[in-house]
N, C-alpha and C positions, 0 to 999 in steps of 0.2 A: 437318169440314164440318158446319155447323149447318143443319138443315132446318126450315122452318116446318110447321105442321100441314097446310096445303093441299098443299105439296109431298110430304109423307109420304103423304098420301091418294092423290095422283097416282101415286107410285111403287108403292104397294101395289096399286093397280088395274092398273097396267101389268104388275106381276109376276104377278098372278092371271091376266090375259089371256094372257100368254106361257106360263104353265104349262098353261093349258087348251088351247093350240094344240099342245102336245106330244102325241105318241101316248101312250096310257096306259102302255105298257111302258117309256117313257122318263121317266116322272114320278118319278124316284128322288130321294132326298135329295141326292145329289151333283149331279144335273142342276138341281134347284131352287136349290141353293146357287150353282152356276155362273151361273145366270140372275140371281140377286139381286146377285151381285158385279158382273156386267157392267152391269146397270141402274144400280147405284150409281156405277160408274166414269163412265158417260156423264153421269149427273146431276151428278157432281162437276166435269165439264168444262162445265157450264152448260146441258146439253140438258134441255128441259122438254116437248118435243112428245111426247105419248104414243105416237104411231105410230112415230116415229123411235127412241124408247127401246126399244120392243118389237122392232122390226125389227133394230136393232143387236144387241140381246141374243141374239135367236134366231139371227141370222147368225153371230155369234161362236161359238155353241155348235155349229151345224151344220158350220162350217168345221173345228173341231177333231175332229169325228166323221168327216168325210168325207175327211180327209187320208189319201191312199193309203199303205198299208203298203209297206215295202220288198219288192220281189219276191223270191221264194225262187229262188235260182240252183241249178240242178241241174247237177251236174258229169257230163259225159259220161265214162263209164268205157269205155275201149277194151277190147274183148274180142276175142280172137283165137279163132276156131273152129278146132279141130285136126282 
């Protein structure tokens, strides 16, 4: 995917805005990388609206973080009192 200078500037600005919207404790290398990948994927699909790019990137990240974990099943042990 070849991007012109104007599009690269747009994507860089969207990335910085998205990173700034994250809580400070979530501004990790992994999170920043995930945001950049999502922004680039949306751009590769033709999206150029900065608000939609940022919203889609952040939504994808929060969806993966808010996926509930499997509940822990506790087995009831039958105990007989003597």
